[in-house]
VOPA-869534 format. One record per residue: x, y, z of N, C-alpha, C in turn; residue number from 1. Coordinates in steps of 0.2 Angstrom, whole numbers, plus 5000, padded with zeros to 4 digits. Layout:
{nxx = X&nyy = Y&nzz = Z&caxx = X&cayy = Y&cazz = Z&cxx = X&cyy = Y&czz = Z&seq = NUM}
...
This chain:
{nxx = 4875&nyy = 5753&nzz = 5208&caxx = 4869&cayy = 5752&cazz = 5212&cxx = 4871&cyy = 5748&czz = 5218&seq = 1}
{nxx = 4875&nyy = 5743&nzz = 5218&caxx = 4877&cayy = 5739&cazz = 5224&cxx = 4879&cyy = 5743&czz = 5229&seq = 2}
{nxx = 4883&nyy = 5748&nzz = 5228&caxx = 4886&cayy = 5753&cazz = 5233&cxx = 4881&cyy = 5756&czz = 5237&seq = 3}
{nxx = 4875&nyy = 5757&nzz = 5233&caxx = 4869&cayy = 5761&cazz = 5237&cxx = 4864&cyy = 5756&czz = 5240&seq = 4}
{nxx = 4866&nyy = 5750&nzz = 5240&caxx = 4861&cayy = 5745&cazz = 5243&cxx = 4856&cyy = 5742&czz = 5238&seq = 5}
{nxx = 4856&nyy = 5744&nzz = 5232&caxx = 4851&cayy = 5742&cazz = 5227&cxx = 4854&cyy = 5736&czz = 5222&seq = 6}
{nxx = 4857&nyy = 5731&nzz = 5225&caxx = 4860&cayy = 5726&cazz = 5221&cxx = 4855&cyy = 5722&czz = 5216&seq = 7}
{nxx = 4849&nyy = 5723&nzz = 5218&caxx = 4844&cayy = 5719&cazz = 5214&cxx = 4843&cyy = 5723&czz = 5207&seq = 8}
{nxx = 4845&nyy = 5729&nzz = 5206&caxx = 4845&cayy = 5732&cazz = 5200&cxx = 4850&cyy = 5730&czz = 5195&seq = 9}
{nxx = 4856&nyy = 5728&nzz = 5198&caxx = 4861&cayy = 5726&cazz = 5194&cxx = 4860&cyy = 5718&czz = 5191&seq = 10}
{nxx = 4861&nyy = 5718&nzz = 5185&caxx = 4861&cayy = 5711&cazz = 5182&cxx = 4867&cyy = 5708&czz = 5182&seq = 11}
{nxx = 4868&nyy = 5702&nzz = 5183&caxx = 4874&cayy = 5698&cazz = 5183&cxx = 4876&cyy = 5696&czz = 5176&seq = 12}
{nxx = 4871&nyy = 5696&nzz = 5172&caxx = 4872&cayy = 5694&cazz = 5165&cxx = 4875&cyy = 5700&czz = 5161&seq = 13}
{nxx = 4881&nyy = 5698&nzz = 5157&caxx = 4883&cayy = 5703&cazz = 5152&cxx = 4882&cyy = 5699&czz = 5146&seq = 14}
{nxx = 4878&nyy = 5701&nzz = 5141&caxx = 4877&cayy = 5698&cazz = 5135&cxx = 4883&cyy = 5698&czz = 5130&seq = 15}
{nxx = 4884&nyy = 5692&nzz = 5127&caxx = 4889&cayy = 5692&cazz = 5122&cxx = 4885&cyy = 5695&czz = 5115&seq = 16}
{nxx = 4887&nyy = 5701&nzz = 5114&caxx = 4884&cayy = 5704&cazz = 5108&cxx = 4885&cyy = 5701&czz = 5101&seq = 17}
{nxx = 4891&nyy = 5696&nzz = 5101&caxx = 4892&cayy = 5693&cazz = 5095&cxx = 4889&cyy = 5686&czz = 5094&seq = 18}
{nxx = 4885&nyy = 5684&nzz = 5100&caxx = 4882&cayy = 5678&cazz = 5100&cxx = 4877&cyy = 5677&czz = 5094&seq = 19}
{nxx = 4877&nyy = 5672&nzz = 5091&caxx = 4871&cayy = 5670&cazz = 5086&cxx = 4866&cyy = 5666&czz = 5089&seq = 20}
{nxx = 4860&nyy = 5669&nzz = 5089&caxx = 4854&cayy = 5666&cazz = 5093&cxx = 4848&cyy = 5666&czz = 5088&seq = 21}
{nxx = 4844&nyy = 5661&nzz = 5090&caxx = 4837&cayy = 5661&cazz = 5086&cxx = 4833&cyy = 5666&czz = 5089&seq = 22}
{nxx = 4828&nyy = 5668&nzz = 5085&caxx = 4823&cayy = 5673&cazz = 5087&cxx = 4819&cyy = 5670&czz = 5093&seq = 23}
{nxx = 4817&nyy = 5664&nzz = 5094&caxx = 4814&cayy = 5662&cazz = 5100&cxx = 4819&cyy = 5663&czz = 5106&seq = 24}
{nxx = 4825&nyy = 5661&nzz = 5105&caxx = 4830&cayy = 5662&cazz = 5111&cxx = 4831&cyy = 5669&czz = 5113&seq = 25}
{nxx = 4831&nyy = 5674&nzz = 5108&caxx = 4832&cayy = 5681&cazz = 5110&cxx = 4825&cyy = 5683&czz = 5113&seq = 26}
{nxx = 4820&nyy = 5681&nzz = 5110&caxx = 4813&cayy = 5683&cazz = 5113&cxx = 4813&cyy = 5681&czz = 5121&seq = 27}
{nxx = 4815&nyy = 5675&nzz = 5122&caxx = 4814&cayy = 5672&cazz = 5129&cxx = 4819&cyy = 5676&czz = 5134&seq = 28}
{nxx = 4825&nyy = 5677&nzz = 5131&caxx = 4830&cayy = 5680&cazz = 5136&cxx = 4829&cyy = 5688&czz = 5137&seq = 29}
{nxx = 4826&nyy = 5691&nzz = 5131&caxx = 4826&cayy = 5699&cazz = 5132&cxx = 4819&cyy = 5702&czz = 5131&seq = 30}
{nxx = 4814&nyy = 5697&nzz = 5131&caxx = 4807&cayy = 5700&cazz = 5131&cxx = 4805&cyy = 5703&czz = 5124&seq = 31}
{nxx = 4808&nyy = 5701&nzz = 5119&caxx = 4805&cayy = 5703&cazz = 5112&cxx = 4800&cyy = 5697&czz = 5110&seq = 32}
{nxx = 4796&nyy = 5699&nzz = 5105&caxx = 4792&cayy = 5695&cazz = 5102&cxx = 4796&cyy = 5691&czz = 5096&seq = 33}
{nxx = 4796&nyy = 5685&nzz = 5096&caxx = 4801&cayy = 5681&cazz = 5091&cxx = 4799&cyy = 5684&czz = 5084&seq = 34}
{nxx = 4792&nyy = 5685&nzz = 5083&caxx = 4790&cayy = 5687&cazz = 5076&cxx = 4793&cyy = 5694&czz = 5074&seq = 35}
{nxx = 4794&nyy = 5698&nzz = 5079&caxx = 4796&cayy = 5705&cazz = 5078&cxx = 4803&cyy = 5704&czz = 5075&seq = 36}
{nxx = 4807&nyy = 5700&nzz = 5078&caxx = 4814&cayy = 5699&cazz = 5075&cxx = 4814&cyy = 5696&czz = 5068&seq = 37}
{nxx = 4810&nyy = 5691&nzz = 5067&caxx = 4809&cayy = 5689&cazz = 5060&cxx = 4807&cyy = 5694&czz = 5055&seq = 38}
{nxx = 4802&nyy = 5698&nzz = 5057&caxx = 4800&cayy = 5704&cazz = 5053&cxx = 4805&cyy = 5709&czz = 5052&seq = 39}
{nxx = 4809&nyy = 5711&nzz = 5057&caxx = 4814&cayy = 5715&cazz = 5056&cxx = 4819&cyy = 5713&czz = 5051&seq = 40}
{nxx = 4821&nyy = 5706&nzz = 5051&caxx = 4825&cayy = 5703&cazz = 5046&cxx = 4822&cyy = 5704&czz = 5039&seq = 41}
{nxx = 4816&nyy = 5702&nzz = 5039&caxx = 4812&cayy = 5702&cazz = 5032&cxx = 4812&cyy = 5709&czz = 5029&seq = 42}
{nxx = 4812&nyy = 5714&nzz = 5033&caxx = 4812&cayy = 5721&cazz = 5031&cxx = 4819&cyy = 5723&czz = 5029&seq = 43}
{nxx = 4824&nyy = 5719&nzz = 5030&caxx = 4831&cayy = 5721&cazz = 5029&cxx = 4835&cyy = 5725&czz = 5034&seq = 44}
{nxx = 4832&nyy = 5725&nzz = 5040&caxx = 4835&cayy = 5728&cazz = 5046&cxx = 4840&cyy = 5724&czz = 5049&seq = 45}
{nxx = 4840&nyy = 5717&nzz = 5049&caxx = 4844&cayy = 5713&cazz = 5052&cxx = 4847&cyy = 5708&czz = 5047&seq = 46}
{nxx = 4853&nyy = 5706&nzz = 5048&caxx = 4856&cayy = 5701&cazz = 5044&cxx = 4855&cyy = 5694&czz = 5047&seq = 47}
{nxx = 4853&nyy = 5689&nzz = 5043&caxx = 4851&cayy = 5683&cazz = 5045&cxx = 4857&cyy = 5678&czz = 5044&seq = 48}
{nxx = 4858&nyy = 5674&nzz = 5049&caxx = 4863&cayy = 5669&cazz = 5048&cxx = 4860&cyy = 5662&czz = 5049&seq = 49}
{nxx = 4864&nyy = 5657&nzz = 5049&caxx = 4861&cayy = 5650&cazz = 5050&cxx = 4858&cyy = 5648&czz = 5043&seq = 50}
{nxx = 4853&nyy = 5644&nzz = 5044&caxx = 4850&cayy = 5641&cazz = 5038&cxx = 4843&cyy = 5643&czz = 5038&seq = 51}
{nxx = 4839&nyy = 5642&nzz = 5032&caxx = 4832&cayy = 5644&cazz = 5031&cxx = 4828&cyy = 5641&czz = 5036&seq = 52}
{nxx = 4829&nyy = 5635&nzz = 5038&caxx = 4825&cayy = 5632&cazz = 5043&cxx = 4826&cyy = 5633&czz = 5050&seq = 53}
{nxx = 4832&nyy = 5636&nzz = 5051&caxx = 4834&cayy = 5638&cazz = 5058&cxx = 4838&cyy = 5644&czz = 5058&seq = 54}
{nxx = 4835&nyy = 5650&nzz = 5056&caxx = 4839&cayy = 5656&cazz = 5056&cxx = 4841&cyy = 5659&czz = 5062&seq = 55}
{nxx = 4847&nyy = 5662&nzz = 5062&caxx = 4850&cayy = 5665&cazz = 5068&cxx = 4851&cyy = 5672&czz = 5067&seq = 56}
{nxx = 4852&nyy = 5676&nzz = 5072&caxx = 4853&cayy = 5683&cazz = 5072&cxx = 4859&cyy = 5685&czz = 5077&seq = 57}
{nxx = 4863&nyy = 5690&nzz = 5075&caxx = 4868&cayy = 5692&cazz = 5079&cxx = 4865&cyy = 5696&czz = 5085&seq = 58}
{nxx = 4866&nyy = 5694&nzz = 5091&caxx = 4862&cayy = 5698&cazz = 5097&cxx = 4863&cyy = 5705&czz = 5097&seq = 59}
{nxx = 4869&nyy = 5707&nzz = 5096&caxx = 4871&cayy = 5714&cazz = 5096&cxx = 4867&cyy = 5718&czz = 5091&seq = 60}
{nxx = 4866&nyy = 5715&nzz = 5085&caxx = 4862&cayy = 5719&cazz = 5079&cxx = 4855&cyy = 5719&czz = 5082&seq = 61}
{nxx = 4852&nyy = 5714&nzz = 5085&caxx = 4845&cayy = 5714&cazz = 5087&cxx = 4844&cyy = 5720&czz = 5092&seq = 62}
{nxx = 4849&nyy = 5720&nzz = 5097&caxx = 4848&cayy = 5725&cazz = 5103&cxx = 4849&cyy = 5732&czz = 5100&seq = 63}
{nxx = 4854&nyy = 5733&nzz = 5096&caxx = 4855&cayy = 5739&cazz = 5093&cxx = 4849&cyy = 5742&czz = 5089&seq = 64}
{nxx = 4846&nyy = 5737&nzz = 5085&caxx = 4840&cayy = 5739&cazz = 5081&cxx = 4834&cyy = 5741&czz = 5085&seq = 65}
{nxx = 4833&nyy = 5737&nzz = 5090&caxx = 4828&cayy = 5738&cazz = 5095&cxx = 4829&cyy = 5745&czz = 5098&seq = 66}
{nxx = 4835&nyy = 5746&nzz = 5101&caxx = 4836&cayy = 5753&cazz = 5104&cxx = 4835&cyy = 5759&czz = 5099&seq = 67}
{nxx = 4837&nyy = 5758&nzz = 5093&caxx = 4836&cayy = 5763&cazz = 5088&cxx = 4829&cyy = 5764&czz = 5086&seq = 68}
{nxx = 4825&nyy = 5759&nzz = 5086&caxx = 4818&cayy = 5759&cazz = 5085&cxx = 4814&cyy = 5763&czz = 5090&seq = 69}
{nxx = 4816&nyy = 5763&nzz = 5096&caxx = 4813&cayy = 5766&cazz = 5102&cxx = 4814&cyy = 5774&czz = 5102&seq = 70}
{nxx = 4819&nyy = 5776&nzz = 5098&caxx = 4821&cayy = 5783&cazz = 5098&cxx = 4816&cyy = 5788&czz = 5094&seq = 71}
């Protein structure tokens, strides 16, 4: 898109899909509802990492599940 003068379309950020993030961090960065991430994990669609009081999720798993959900 930069080549066509539309550099505003290109995001500089390349997400680390292996990053472990909390649901609120993912929600803030990618526009998800934090409770959706928790509900997806509760339903068995996402593996939970971290502790019970501070669960974390692999970013790539969350993004992949969200993309599959929209199909």
